[in-house]
C-alpha positions as CSV (number, residue, x, y, z in Angstrom):
1,M,3.9,-49.3,4.6
2,K,7.5,-49.9,5.4
3,I,8.5,-46.7,3.7
4,I,5.9,-44.7,5.5
5,Y,6.9,-46.3,8.8
6,S,10.6,-45.5,8.2
7,I,9.7,-41.9,7.3
8,S,7.7,-41.6,10.5
9,L,10.6,-42.9,12.6
10,L,13.0,-40.5,10.9
11,I,10.7,-37.6,11.6
12,L,10.3,-38.7,15.2
13,F,14.0,-39.1,15.7
14,T,14.7,-35.7,14.1
15,S,12.1,-34.1,16.4
16,I,13.8,-35.7,19.5
17,I,17.2,-34.5,18.4
18,A,15.9,-31.0,17.7
19,S,14.2,-30.9,21.1
20,C,17.4,-32.1,22.9
21,S,19.5,-29.5,21.0
22,S,17.1,-26.8,21.9
23,K,17.3,-27.8,25.6
24,V,21.1,-27.8,25.5
25,E,21.2,-24.4,23.8
26,E,18.7,-23.1,26.4
27,E,20.8,-24.4,29.3
28,S,24.0,-23.0,27.7
29,R,22.3,-19.6,27.5
30,K,21.5,-19.7,31.2
31,Y,25.2,-20.0,32.1
32,V,26.7,-17.5,29.6
33,H,28.8,-15.0,31.5
34,L,27.5,-11.5,31.0
35,P,30.2,-9.0,31.9
36,P,28.9,-6.4,34.4
37,T,29.7,-2.7,34.3
38,M,30.5,-0.2,36.9
39,P,27.9,2.6,37.3
40,D,29.4,6.2,36.8
41,S,27.9,7.1,40.2
42,V,30.2,4.6,41.8
43,C,33.3,5.6,39.9
44,N,32.7,9.1,41.1
45,K,33.0,7.9,44.7
46,L,36.2,5.9,44.3
47,Q,39.5,6.8,45.9
48,D,43.1,5.7,45.6
49,G,43.7,2.6,47.7
50,D,40.2,1.3,47.7
51,I,40.0,-2.5,47.9
52,I,38.1,-4.4,45.2
53,M,37.0,-8.1,45.3
54,R,35.2,-10.3,42.8
55,K,34.1,-13.8,42.3
56,G,35.9,-15.1,39.1
57,T,34.6,-17.1,36.2
58,G,37.2,-19.8,35.9
59,P,38.1,-23.1,37.6
60,L,40.8,-21.5,39.8
61,S,38.1,-19.3,41.3
62,F,36.0,-22.3,42.0
63,H,38.9,-24.1,43.6
64,I,39.7,-21.1,45.9
65,M,36.1,-20.6,47.0
66,N,35.7,-24.3,47.6
67,A,38.8,-24.2,49.9
68,T,37.9,-21.0,51.8
69,K,34.1,-21.5,51.7
70,E,33.7,-17.8,50.8
71,D,31.9,-16.0,48.0
72,Y,35.0,-14.2,46.5
73,S,38.1,-15.5,44.9
74,H,40.2,-12.5,43.7
75,C,41.1,-9.0,44.9
76,G,43.1,-5.9,44.0
77,I,43.9,-2.3,44.8
78,I,42.2,0.6,42.9
79,V,44.4,3.5,41.8
80,R,43.9,6.5,39.6
81,E,46.4,6.8,36.7
82,D,46.2,8.8,33.5
83,D,42.7,10.0,34.4
84,K,41.5,6.4,34.6
85,W,40.6,4.1,37.4
86,R,42.8,1.0,37.3
87,V,43.5,-2.0,39.5
88,I,46.9,-3.3,40.7
89,H,46.7,-7.0,41.4
90,A,48.5,-10.4,41.3
91,M,47.1,-12.9,38.8
92,G,48.2,-16.2,37.5
93,G,49.3,-16.3,33.8
94,S,47.0,-19.1,32.9
95,V,43.9,-16.9,33.6
96,S,45.1,-13.4,33.1
97,K,44.6,-11.5,29.9
98,G,47.9,-11.5,27.9
99,D,49.2,-14.4,30.0
100,I,51.0,-12.1,32.4
101,D,52.0,-14.2,35.4
102,G,52.1,-12.2,38.7
103,M,52.0,-8.5,39.5
104,Q,50.1,-6.4,36.9
105,M,47.8,-3.4,36.4
106,V,44.6,-3.4,34.4
107,D,41.8,-1.0,33.7
108,L,39.0,-1.1,36.3
109,T,36.5,-1.9,33.5
110,E,38.5,-5.0,32.6
111,F,38.8,-6.2,36.2
112,V,35.0,-5.7,36.7
113,A,34.2,-7.5,33.5
114,Y,35.4,-10.8,34.9
115,A,33.1,-10.7,38.0
116,A,30.7,-13.6,38.0
117,D,27.2,-13.8,39.4
118,S,27.1,-10.1,40.3
119,M,29.7,-10.9,43.0
120,M,31.9,-7.8,43.3
121,F,32.6,-5.6,46.3
122,I,34.5,-2.4,46.9
123,C,35.5,-1.2,50.4
124,R,37.8,1.4,51.9
125,A,40.1,0.9,54.9
126,T,39.4,3.3,57.7
127,F,41.0,1.9,60.8
128,Q,43.9,4.3,60.5
129,D,44.3,7.8,59.2
130,S,45.4,8.4,55.5
131,L,45.3,4.7,54.7
132,G,44.2,5.2,51.0
133,P,47.3,7.0,49.8
134,Q,49.6,4.6,51.7
135,I,47.9,1.6,50.3
136,R,48.2,3.1,46.8
137,D,51.9,3.8,47.2
138,K,52.6,0.3,48.6
139,A,50.6,-1.3,45.7
140,Y,52.9,0.6,43.2
141,E,56.0,-0.7,45.1
142,Y,54.8,-4.3,44.7
143,L,53.9,-3.7,41.1
144,A,57.4,-2.5,40.4
145,T,58.9,-5.8,41.8
146,E,57.2,-7.7,38.9
147,A,56.9,-10.7,41.3
148,P,55.5,-13.8,39.7
149,F,52.2,-15.3,40.9
150,D,52.5,-17.8,43.8
151,H,50.7,-20.8,42.4
152,S,51.4,-22.7,45.7
153,F,49.6,-20.0,47.7
154,N,52.4,-20.1,50.3
155,L,52.0,-17.1,52.6
156,F,55.7,-17.3,53.5
157,E,57.0,-17.4,50.0
158,Q,59.1,-14.2,49.7
159,D,59.7,-13.9,46.0
160,R,56.2,-14.8,44.8
161,I,52.8,-13.4,45.6
162,Y,49.1,-14.2,45.2
163,C,46.2,-11.8,45.2
164,S,45.0,-11.6,48.8
165,E,48.7,-11.9,49.9
166,L,49.3,-8.6,48.1
167,I,46.8,-6.9,50.4
168,F,48.1,-8.8,53.4
169,C,51.6,-7.6,52.7
170,I,50.6,-4.0,52.0
171,L,48.6,-3.7,55.3
172,R,51.4,-5.4,57.2
173,D,54.0,-3.0,55.8
174,I,51.9,0.0,56.7
175,T,50.8,-1.0,60.2
176,G,53.6,-3.4,61.2
177,K,51.1,-6.2,62.0
178,N,48.7,-8.6,60.5
179,E,45.4,-6.9,59.6
180,M,43.6,-9.9,57.9
181,H,41.6,-12.8,59.1
182,I,43.6,-16.0,58.7
183,R,42.4,-19.6,58.9
184,K,45.0,-22.4,59.5
185,K,44.1,-25.5,57.4
186,K,46.5,-28.4,57.9
187,E,49.9,-27.0,57.0
188,S,48.6,-24.0,55.1
189,Y,47.1,-20.6,56.0
190,Q,44.1,-19.1,54.2
191,L,43.7,-15.3,54.0
192,L,39.9,-14.6,54.3
193,F,37.9,-12.0,52.4
194,S,35.6,-11.8,55.4
195,T,38.3,-9.3,56.7
196,F,36.9,-6.6,54.5
197,F,33.3,-6.9,55.7
198,D,34.1,-5.6,59.1
199,E,32.4,-2.2,59.0
200,E,34.3,-1.0,62.0
201,K,37.5,-1.1,59.9
202,Y,36.3,-0.9,56.3
203,D,33.6,1.3,54.8
204,P,31.5,-0.5,52.1
205,I,31.6,1.6,48.9
206,F,29.7,-0.7,46.4
207,H,28.2,-4.1,46.2
208,L,27.3,-5.2,42.7
209,K,24.8,-7.8,43.9
210,D,22.7,-5.0,45.4
211,L,21.9,-3.9,41.8
212,A,20.9,-7.4,40.8
213,E,18.4,-7.8,43.6
């Protein structure tokens, strides 16, 4: 009887472990990042100087969104180079592919692949004539500086730059004034992605979450 009882307990214990493991695997599958893709129909509508934003997949993205209370954490400028759409952006070395810290350029497909929860948005600045080519040219100028990433997110740091600061600087250089929504929080200033949802100044080109709905 003791042997049968022991075998029964072992079977029960094994079943519980298997059940728990199955639940863990099921939960893990729920949160696996599935890289999104950009439809060809959208790529055909893109122009130099378009602004692209995404919600990232890492802890830094969570930290940024928690601080700003917005749905996006990263942005860049779309440019056409070698018959490919690419993105000029500023990214921290700890999270960027190849550990480049600061200004860099990646293929659009790579930038899009890191968008989490279908949160990616593309818009076009329209509040002034011929902004696209000007934004593109300024983006290349900042790329050439090879400025490192500003991990302190200091808007007044001259020799370092973070992602939304890049667009802030580009638009300021072109227009001579601040074009972004800014929130002051204690001793710091937060550049807000809500800037780009003002349809009087920016035309929406593509919202990835519209495909997921």
